[in-house]
KOLBA-365738 format. One record per residue (C-alpha): x negated, y, z negated; residue number from 1. Coordinates in Angstrom, 3 decimals, padded with zeros to 6 digits. Example, Ala and Ser with C-alpha at 12.3 -4.5 7.8 and 13.67 -1.06 7.14 Angstrom:
# KOLBA-365738
<xx->-012.300, yy->-004.500, zz->-007.800, rodo->1>
<xx->-013.670, yy->-001.060, zz->-007.140, rodo->2>
This chain:
# KOLBA-365738
<xx->000.172, yy->-000.043, zz->000.099, rodo->1>
<xx->-001.380, yy->003.424, zz->001.199, rodo->2>
<xx->-001.198, yy->006.573, zz->-000.917, rodo->3>
<xx->000.234, yy->009.203, zz->001.369, rodo->4>
<xx->-000.402, yy->013.055, zz->001.238, rodo->5>
<xx->002.362, yy->015.080, zz->-000.136, rodo->6>
<xx->002.302, yy->017.410, zz->003.160, rodo->7>
<xx->003.879, yy->015.977, zz->006.093, rodo->8>
<xx->003.180, yy->016.350, zz->009.568, rodo->9>
<xx->006.106, yy->018.626, zz->010.228, rodo->10>
<xx->005.029, yy->020.765, zz->007.156, rodo->11>
<xx->001.409, yy->021.034, zz->008.680, rodo->12>
<xx->002.720, yy->022.320, zz->011.824, rodo->13>
<xx->004.598, yy->024.762, zz->009.868, rodo->14>
<xx->001.671, yy->026.107, zz->007.990, rodo->15>
<xx->-000.333, yy->026.188, zz->011.146, rodo->16>
<xx->002.138, yy->028.450, zz->012.832, rodo->17>
<xx->001.874, yy->030.711, zz->009.845, rodo->18>
<xx->-001.849, yy->030.665, zz->010.280, rodo->19>
<xx->-001.881, yy->031.468, zz->014.021, rodo->20>
<xx->001.160, yy->034.104, zz->013.360, rodo->21>
<xx->-001.154, yy->035.900, zz->010.834, rodo->22>
<xx->-004.181, yy->035.780, zz->012.714, rodo->23>
<xx->-002.689, yy->037.148, zz->015.892, rodo->24>
<xx->-001.156, yy->039.950, zz->013.784, rodo->25>
<xx->-004.547, yy->040.509, zz->012.337, rodo->26>
<xx->-005.963, yy->040.426, zz->015.875, rodo->27>
<xx->-003.338, yy->043.143, zz->017.423, rodo->28>
<xx->-004.215, yy->045.612, zz->014.279, rodo->29>
<xx->-007.987, yy->045.263, zz->015.093, rodo->30>
<xx->-007.470, yy->045.980, zz->018.782, rodo->31>
<xx->-005.202, yy->049.068, zz->017.846, rodo->32>
<xx->-007.882, yy->050.580, zz->015.600, rodo->33>
<xx->-010.763, yy->049.625, zz->018.058, rodo->34>
<xx->-008.745, yy->051.255, zz->021.046, rodo->35>
<xx->-006.814, yy->053.826, zz->019.273, rodo->36>
<xx->-003.629, yy->052.606, zz->021.158, rodo->37>
<xx->-000.884, yy->050.855, zz->019.854, rodo->38>
<xx->-000.865, yy->048.672, zz->022.794, rodo->39>
<xx->-003.035, yy->047.905, zz->025.906, rodo->40>
<xx->-000.359, yy->047.041, zz->028.283, rodo->41>
<xx->003.186, yy->048.755, zz->028.907, rodo->42>
<xx->004.709, yy->045.178, zz->027.930, rodo->43>
<xx->003.065, yy->045.870, zz->024.478, rodo->44>
<xx->005.216, yy->048.953, zz->023.812, rodo->45>
<xx->008.405, yy->046.809, zz->024.228, rodo->46>
<xx->011.407, yy->048.789, zz->024.321, rodo->47>
<xx->009.465, yy->052.239, zz->024.126, rodo->48>
<xx->007.661, yy->051.335, zz->027.402, rodo->49>
<xx->010.502, yy->052.871, zz->029.743, rodo->50>
<xx->010.543, yy->055.979, zz->027.882, rodo->51>
<xx->006.730, yy->056.260, zz->027.659, rodo->52>
<xx->006.458, yy->055.759, zz->031.484, rodo->53>
<xx->009.149, yy->058.525, zz->032.111, rodo->54>
<xx->007.560, yy->061.006, zz->029.842, rodo->55>
<xx->004.053, yy->060.357, zz->031.291, rodo->56>
<xx->005.335, yy->061.026, zz->034.559, rodo->57>
<xx->007.060, yy->064.132, zz->033.260, rodo->58>
<xx->003.898, yy->065.310, zz->031.707, rodo->59>
<xx->001.832, yy->064.646, zz->035.227, rodo->60>
<xx->004.434, yy->066.721, zz->036.969, rodo->61>
<xx->004.049, yy->069.546, zz->034.285, rodo->62>
<xx->000.347, yy->069.625, zz->034.763, rodo->63>
<xx->000.552, yy->069.839, zz->038.689, rodo->64>
<xx->002.921, yy->072.864, zz->037.859, rodo->65>
<xx->000.498, yy->074.374, zz->035.710, rodo->66>
<xx->-002.448, yy->074.329, zz->038.098, rodo->67>
<xx->-000.050, yy->075.636, zz->041.009, rodo->68>
<xx->001.193, yy->078.419, zz->038.911, rodo->69>
<xx->-002.616, yy->079.308, zz->037.612, rodo->70>
<xx->-003.477, yy->079.686, zz->041.149, rodo->71>
<xx->-000.693, yy->081.816, zz->042.022, rodo->72>
<xx->-000.935, yy->083.812, zz->038.721, rodo->73>
<xx->-004.761, yy->084.661, zz->039.811, rodo->74>
<xx->-003.539, yy->085.965, zz->043.291, rodo->75>
<xx->-000.829, yy->088.025, zz->041.763, rodo->76>
<xx->-003.059, yy->089.434, zz->039.121, rodo->77>
<xx->-005.662, yy->090.398, zz->041.670, rodo->78>
<xx->-002.953, yy->092.008, zz->043.917, rodo->79>
<xx->-001.730, yy->093.727, zz->040.858, rodo->80>
<xx->-005.074, yy->095.474, zz->040.367, rodo->81>
<xx->-005.518, yy->096.346, zz->043.857, rodo->82>
<xx->-002.187, yy->097.799, zz->044.447, rodo->83>
<xx->-002.759, yy->099.946, zz->041.548, rodo->84>
<xx->-005.788, yy->101.295, zz->043.515, rodo->85>
<xx->-003.582, yy->101.607, zz->046.495, rodo->86>
<xx->-001.166, yy->103.482, zz->044.450, rodo->87>
<xx->-003.959, yy->105.948, zz->043.428, rodo->88>
<xx->-005.160, yy->106.321, zz->047.061, rodo->89>
<xx->-001.551, yy->107.278, zz->047.989, rodo->90>
<xx->-001.495, yy->109.829, zz->045.174, rodo->91>
<xx->-004.811, yy->111.276, zz->046.213, rodo->92>
<xx->-003.829, yy->111.812, zz->049.645, rodo->93>
<xx->-000.314, yy->113.559, zz->048.453, rodo->94>
<xx->-002.633, yy->115.660, zz->045.960, rodo->95>
<xx->-004.990, yy->116.723, zz->048.993, rodo->96>
<xx->-002.214, yy->117.599, zz->051.272, rodo->97>
<xx->-000.541, yy->119.777, zz->048.584, rodo->98>
<xx->-003.730, yy->121.344, zz->047.478, rodo->99>
<xx->-004.611, yy->122.293, zz->051.225, rodo->100>
<xx->-001.187, yy->124.160, zz->051.482, rodo->101>
<xx->-001.559, yy->125.572, zz->047.997, rodo->102>
<xx->-005.184, yy->126.887, zz->048.495, rodo->103>
<xx->-004.508, yy->127.772, zz->052.323, rodo->104>
<xx->-007.838, yy->125.806, zz->052.853, rodo->105>
<xx->-008.041, yy->122.467, zz->054.780, rodo->106>
<xx->-011.664, yy->122.153, zz->055.050, rodo->107>
<xx->-012.080, yy->119.206, zz->052.906, rodo->108>
<xx->-008.845, yy->117.398, zz->053.756, rodo->109>
<xx->-010.195, yy->115.192, zz->056.690, rodo->110>
<xx->-012.999, yy->114.118, zz->054.526, rodo->111>
<xx->-010.638, yy->112.983, zz->051.754, rodo->112>
<xx->-008.405, yy->111.531, zz->054.570, rodo->113>
<xx->-011.458, yy->109.506, zz->055.819, rodo->114>
<xx->-012.620, yy->108.395, zz->052.218, rodo->115>
<xx->-008.896, yy->107.090, zz->051.604, rodo->116>
<xx->-008.704, yy->105.159, zz->054.847, rodo->117>
<xx->-012.072, yy->103.399, zz->054.263, rodo->118>
<xx->-011.036, yy->102.340, zz->050.798, rodo->119>
<xx->-007.511, yy->101.439, zz->051.747, rodo->120>
<xx->-008.742, yy->099.064, zz->054.573, rodo->121>
<xx->-011.451, yy->097.443, zz->052.279, rodo->122>
<xx->-008.524, yy->096.652, zz->049.872, rodo->123>
<xx->-005.999, yy->095.325, zz->052.467, rodo->124>
<xx->-008.945, yy->093.248, zz->053.943, rodo->125>
<xx->-010.177, yy->091.816, zz->050.745, rodo->126>
<xx->-010.586, yy->088.202, zz->050.204, rodo->127>
<xx->-010.180, yy->085.603, zz->047.376, rodo->128>
<xx->-012.829, yy->083.402, zz->045.959, rodo->129>
<xx->-012.275, yy->080.893, zz->048.650, rodo->130>
<xx->-013.024, yy->083.398, zz->051.490, rodo->131>
<xx->-009.227, yy->083.600, zz->052.425, rodo->132>
<xx->-007.726, yy->087.080, zz->053.245, rodo->133>
<xx->-005.599, yy->087.868, zz->050.449, rodo->134>
<xx->-003.012, yy->090.070, zz->052.302, rodo->135>
<xx->-002.737, yy->087.860, zz->055.342, rodo->136>
<xx->000.583, yy->086.359, zz->055.083, rodo->137>
<xx->-000.350, yy->082.950, zz->055.872, rodo->138>
<xx->-002.984, yy->083.927, zz->058.346, rodo->139>
<xx->-005.692, yy->083.363, zz->055.868, rodo->140>
<xx->-008.788, yy->083.270, zz->058.332, rodo->141>
<xx->-007.681, yy->086.728, zz->060.133, rodo->142>
<xx->-008.399, yy->090.175, zz->058.970, rodo->143>
<xx->-004.869, yy->091.958, zz->058.212, rodo->144>
<xx->-005.893, yy->095.210, zz->059.107, rodo->145>
<xx->-007.344, yy->095.509, zz->062.768, rodo->146>
<xx->-008.520, yy->099.032, zz->062.855, rodo->147>
<xx->-011.848, yy->100.061, zz->061.392, rodo->148>
<xx->-011.952, yy->103.829, zz->062.226, rodo->149>
<xx->-009.379, yy->106.704, zz->062.005, rodo->150>
<xx->-010.230, yy->107.167, zz->065.853, rodo->151>
<xx->-008.872, yy->103.448, zz->066.535, rodo->152>
<xx->-005.746, yy->104.174, zz->064.255, rodo->153>
<xx->-005.095, yy->107.454, zz->066.265, rodo->154>
<xx->-005.583, yy->105.730, zz->069.407, rodo->155>
<xx->-002.839, yy->103.205, zz->068.652, rodo->156>
<xx->000.762, yy->103.469, zz->070.183, rodo->157>
<xx->002.381, yy->102.309, zz->066.945, rodo->158>
<xx->000.931, yy->101.892, zz->063.527, rodo->159>
<xx->002.261, yy->098.490, zz->063.640, rodo->160>
<xx->-000.331, yy->097.519, zz->065.755, rodo->161>
<xx->-002.926, yy->098.225, zz->063.077, rodo->162>
<xx->-001.881, yy->094.953, zz->061.371, rodo->163>
<xx->-002.375, yy->091.268, zz->062.408, rodo->164>
<xx->-001.076, yy->089.706, zz->059.211, rodo->165>
<xx->001.728, yy->086.860, zz->059.269, rodo->166>
<xx->005.096, yy->087.110, zz->057.624, rodo->167>
<xx->004.899, yy->083.899, zz->055.648, rodo->168>
<xx->005.090, yy->084.567, zz->051.815, rodo->169>
<xx->003.656, yy->081.909, zz->049.310, rodo->170>
<xx->005.684, yy->080.134, zz->046.880, rodo->171>
<xx->005.060, yy->077.784, zz->044.055, rodo->172>
<xx->007.142, yy->075.540, zz->042.002, rodo->173>
<xx->006.883, yy->076.264, zz->038.396, rodo->174>
<xx->009.161, yy->073.859, zz->037.187, rodo->175>
<xx->011.855, yy->070.938, zz->038.219, rodo->176>
<xx->014.003, yy->072.836, zz->040.832, rodo->177>
<xx->012.440, yy->076.255, zz->040.277, rodo->178>
<xx->009.920, yy->078.201, zz->042.637, rodo->179>
<xx->008.621, yy->081.679, zz->042.691, rodo->180>
<xx->007.812, yy->083.507, zz->045.739, rodo->181>
<xx->004.601, yy->085.744, zz->045.761, rodo->182>
<xx->002.090, yy->087.327, zz->047.613, rodo->183>
<xx->002.351, yy->090.897, zz->049.520, rodo->184>
<xx->001.270, yy->091.199, zz->052.952, rodo->185>
<xx->-000.985, yy->094.001, zz->054.245, rodo->186>
<xx->001.862, yy->095.497, zz->056.505, rodo->187>
<xx->004.364, yy->095.212, zz->053.607, rodo->188>
<xx->002.376, yy->097.715, zz->051.406, rodo->189>
<xx->000.182, yy->099.334, zz->053.883, rodo->190>
<xx->002.482, yy->100.533, zz->056.732, rodo->191>
<xx->003.480, yy->103.854, zz->055.347, rodo->192>
<xx->000.163, yy->104.860, zz->054.107, rodo->193>
<xx->-001.581, yy->104.007, zz->057.560, rodo->194>
<xx->001.389, yy->106.143, zz->059.176, rodo->195>
<xx->000.691, yy->109.098, zz->056.888, rodo->196>
<xx->-003.149, yy->108.710, zz->057.647, rodo->197>
<xx->-002.317, yy->108.329, zz->061.352, rodo->198>
<xx->-000.416, yy->111.437, zz->061.508, rodo->199>
<xx->-002.702, yy->113.712, zz->059.839, rodo->200>
<xx->-005.618, yy->112.505, zz->061.826, rodo->201>
<xx->-003.649, yy->112.870, zz->064.928, rodo->202>
<xx->-002.713, yy->116.283, zz->064.119, rodo->203>
<xx->-006.371, yy->117.150, zz->063.339, rodo->204>
<xx->-007.311, yy->115.743, zz->066.430, rodo->205>
<xx->-004.922, yy->117.828, zz->068.462, rodo->206>
<xx->-005.020, yy->121.220, zz->070.019, rodo->207>
<xx->-003.782, yy->123.264, zz->066.979, rodo->208>
<xx->-005.648, yy->120.842, zz->064.435, rodo->209>
<xx->-009.324, yy->121.174, zz->063.562, rodo->210>
<xx->-008.776, yy->121.274, zz->059.687, rodo->211>
<xx->-012.392, yy->121.352, zz->058.931, rodo->212>
<xx->-013.075, yy->124.545, zz->061.182, rodo->213>
<xx->-010.522, yy->126.774, zz->059.887, rodo->214>
<xx->-011.164, yy->128.001, zz->056.358, rodo->215>
<xx->-007.565, yy->129.563, zz->056.325, rodo->216>
<xx->-004.620, yy->127.488, zz->057.547, rodo->217>
<xx->-003.011, yy->128.624, zz->060.735, rodo->218>
<xx->000.812, yy->128.778, zz->060.988, rodo->219>
<xx->001.146, yy->125.485, zz->062.716, rodo->220>
<xx->-001.169, yy->123.773, zz->060.271, rodo->221>
<xx->000.520, yy->125.265, zz->057.261, rodo->222>
<xx->003.763, yy->123.876, zz->058.879, rodo->223>
<xx->002.539, yy->120.516, zz->059.553, rodo->224>
<xx->001.036, yy->120.166, zz->056.112, rodo->225>
<xx->004.256, yy->121.392, zz->054.353, rodo->226>
<xx->006.190, yy->118.819, zz->056.097, rodo->227>
<xx->003.592, yy->115.999, zz->055.191, rodo->228>
<xx->003.919, yy->116.677, zz->051.697, rodo->229>
<xx->007.495, yy->115.099, zz->051.587, rodo->230>
<xx->006.314, yy->112.193, zz->053.735, rodo->231>
<xx->003.245, yy->111.361, zz->051.622, rodo->232>
<xx->005.303, yy->111.621, zz->048.476, rodo->233>
<xx->007.889, yy->108.785, zz->049.920, rodo->234>
<xx->004.861, yy->106.983, zz->050.883, rodo->235>
<xx->003.420, yy->106.967, zz->047.585, rodo->236>
<xx->006.695, yy->105.824, zz->046.191, rodo->237>
<xx->006.997, yy->103.033, zz->048.504, rodo->238>
<xx->003.530, yy->101.800, zz->047.227, rodo->239>
<xx->004.713, yy->102.064, zz->043.700, rodo->240>
<xx->007.815, yy->100.105, zz->044.432, rodo->241>
<xx->005.747, yy->097.268, zz->045.839, rodo->242>
<xx->003.360, yy->097.311, zz->042.834, rodo->243>
<xx->006.358, yy->096.987, zz->040.590, rodo->244>
<xx->007.793, yy->094.189, zz->042.547, rodo->245>
<xx->004.556, yy->092.438, zz->042.253, rodo->246>
<xx->004.128, yy->093.108, zz->038.616, rodo->247>
<xx->007.732, yy->091.496, zz->038.276, rodo->248>
<xx->006.775, yy->088.461, zz->039.951, rodo->249>
<xx->003.296, yy->088.381, zz->037.800, rodo->250>
<xx->005.426, yy->088.544, zz->034.698, rodo->251>
<xx->007.690, yy->085.626, zz->035.840, rodo->252>
<xx->004.630, yy->083.591, zz->036.759, rodo->253>
<xx->003.187, yy->084.136, zz->032.945, rodo->254>
<xx->006.715, yy->083.147, zz->031.547, rodo->255>
<xx->006.505, yy->080.199, zz->033.498, rodo->256>
<xx->003.213, yy->079.218, zz->032.453, rodo->257>
<xx->003.779, yy->079.821, zz->028.596, rodo->258>
<xx->006.888, yy->077.490, zz->029.069, rodo->259>
<xx->004.816, yy->074.988, zz->031.048, rodo->260>
<xx->002.171, yy->075.072, zz->027.866, rodo->261>
<xx->005.048, yy->074.287, zz->025.456, rodo->262>
<xx->006.224, yy->071.533, zz->027.690, rodo->263>
<xx->002.742, yy->070.123, zz->027.728, rodo->264>
<xx->002.443, yy->070.076, zz->024.032, rodo->265>
<xx->005.756, yy->068.382, zz->023.700, rodo->266>
<xx->005.330, yy->065.731, zz->026.182, rodo->267>
<xx->001.641, yy->065.010, zz->024.777, rodo->268>
<xx->002.951, yy->064.974, zz->021.188, rodo->269>
<xx->005.793, yy->062.625, zz->022.327, rodo->270>
<xx->003.253, yy->060.328, zz->024.120, rodo->271>
<xx->001.007, yy->060.352, zz->021.414, rodo->272>
<xx->003.616, yy->059.264, zz->018.771, rodo->273>
<xx->004.275, yy->056.222, zz->020.888, rodo->274>
<xx->001.087, yy->055.554, zz->022.309, rodo->275>
<xx->-001.576, yy->056.416, zz->019.916, rodo->276>
<xx->-002.510, yy->054.464, zz->016.931, rodo->277>
<xx->-001.689, yy->055.801, zz->013.481, rodo->278>
<xx->-005.078, yy->055.197, zz->011.805, rodo->279>
<xx->-003.968, yy->055.449, zz->008.266, rodo->280>
<xx->-001.076, yy->052.955, zz->008.767, rodo->281>
<xx->-003.140, yy->050.775, zz->010.692, rodo->282>
<xx->-005.715, yy->050.387, zz->007.933, rodo->283>
<xx->-003.153, yy->049.593, zz->005.635, rodo->284>
<xx->-001.703, yy->047.090, zz->007.947, rodo->285>
<xx->-005.122, yy->045.502, zz->008.503, rodo->286>
<xx->-005.636, yy->044.880, zz->004.936, rodo->287>
<xx->-001.981, yy->043.286, zz->004.508, rodo->288>
<xx->-002.946, yy->041.165, zz->007.794, rodo->289>
<xx->-005.965, yy->040.012, zz->006.218, rodo->290>
<xx->-004.365, yy->039.051, zz->002.866, rodo->291>
<xx->-001.716, yy->037.148, zz->004.837, rodo->292>
<xx->-003.919, yy->035.175, zz->007.131, rodo->293>
<xx->-006.325, yy->034.347, zz->003.582, rodo->294>
<xx->-002.831, yy->033.113, zz->001.806, rodo->295>
<xx->-001.747, yy->031.043, zz->004.630, rodo->296>
<xx->-005.360, yy->029.315, zz->005.008, rodo->297>
<xx->-005.622, yy->028.722, zz->001.245, rodo->298>
<xx->-002.086, yy->027.402, zz->001.068, rodo->299>
<xx->-002.501, yy->025.147, zz->003.782, rodo->300>
<xx->-005.911, yy->024.004, zz->002.671, rodo->301>
<xx->-004.507, yy->023.296, zz->-000.546, rodo->302>
<xx->-001.558, yy->021.251, zz->000.628, rodo->303>
<xx->-003.615, yy->019.088, zz->002.943, rodo->304>
<xx->-005.839, yy->018.088, zz->-000.112, rodo->305>
<xx->-002.826, yy->016.892, zz->-002.290, rodo->306>
<xx->-001.773, yy->013.182, zz->-002.347, rodo->307>
<xx->000.576, yy->011.159, zz->-004.606, rodo->308>
<xx->-002.446, yy->010.497, zz->-006.772, rodo->309>
<xx->-002.219, yy->014.261, zz->-008.101, rodo->310>
<xx->001.102, yy->013.331, zz->-009.605, rodo->311>
<xx->000.670, yy->009.636, zz->-010.870, rodo->312>
<xx->000.516, yy->009.426, zz->-014.450, rodo->313>
<xx->-003.009, yy->009.195, zz->-016.243, rodo->314>
<xx->-003.104, yy->005.846, zz->-017.874, rodo->315>
<xx->-004.733, yy->005.614, zz->-021.389, rodo->316>
<xx->-007.545, yy->003.202, zz->-021.733, rodo->317>
<xx->-006.397, yy->-000.323, zz->-023.400, rodo->318>
């Protein structure tokens, strides 16, 4: 007759499954601590996997919006600065004409007109960091202002021929279903200014012109410049309006960028809550898993060593 162990085969299998379960739990926690992630595959996140993938996708779209918005903001900010300079040039032209009439002296007028023309064409033909013309309206490799001198401007039949920009305005998607149109073309903001410069230069080149050679304005010169005061004022107001519109677009882009930053923070936090390991909790869980595995091993080892002999009464010597 054999002396059987207390533990049966079924019980042994049960305790072995407990050991495997405790070992797997310990391995999972160790992996979480080592990787910093709660799982290394989407399947490991269980019922949160779909939410996680959707949030990651939304955050990626938001990041793309941030990049595009930043580029648009840079151009709009640059144009804002340059439009302020154009507005100053328009005011200078208006002041130069008014001063010539007020002082009955136009000898310095054409020097100021030439200087304003040079600065204005330089601004309207400016490029961005990539070498693209900023006011080109889509024709980024073509200078939007074609004339290089006042004489060329005077020789044009129409001031519209001074511009070779396109008409396409840029747009940027700043959020799902929301776009912002930005960018001003050279002809949008420069036509009135060039027309005023052309009118003054054309008159100066005519038979009753020659402002530089007449210390005192003639009647014809006075009449022309008096009328030019009103037209230059209208021109300056037009540039100011364009500058204000550009400023409004810039503010919209800034607001969009602020919202994008807030969304990025929200998405990132949500992703982290699902995906990233809470190290404090994981350290506690690691200790619990180690204890559970140790206990399972000890119980299984003890039961496998027990037999009926452990329970037989000890006989006294006779």
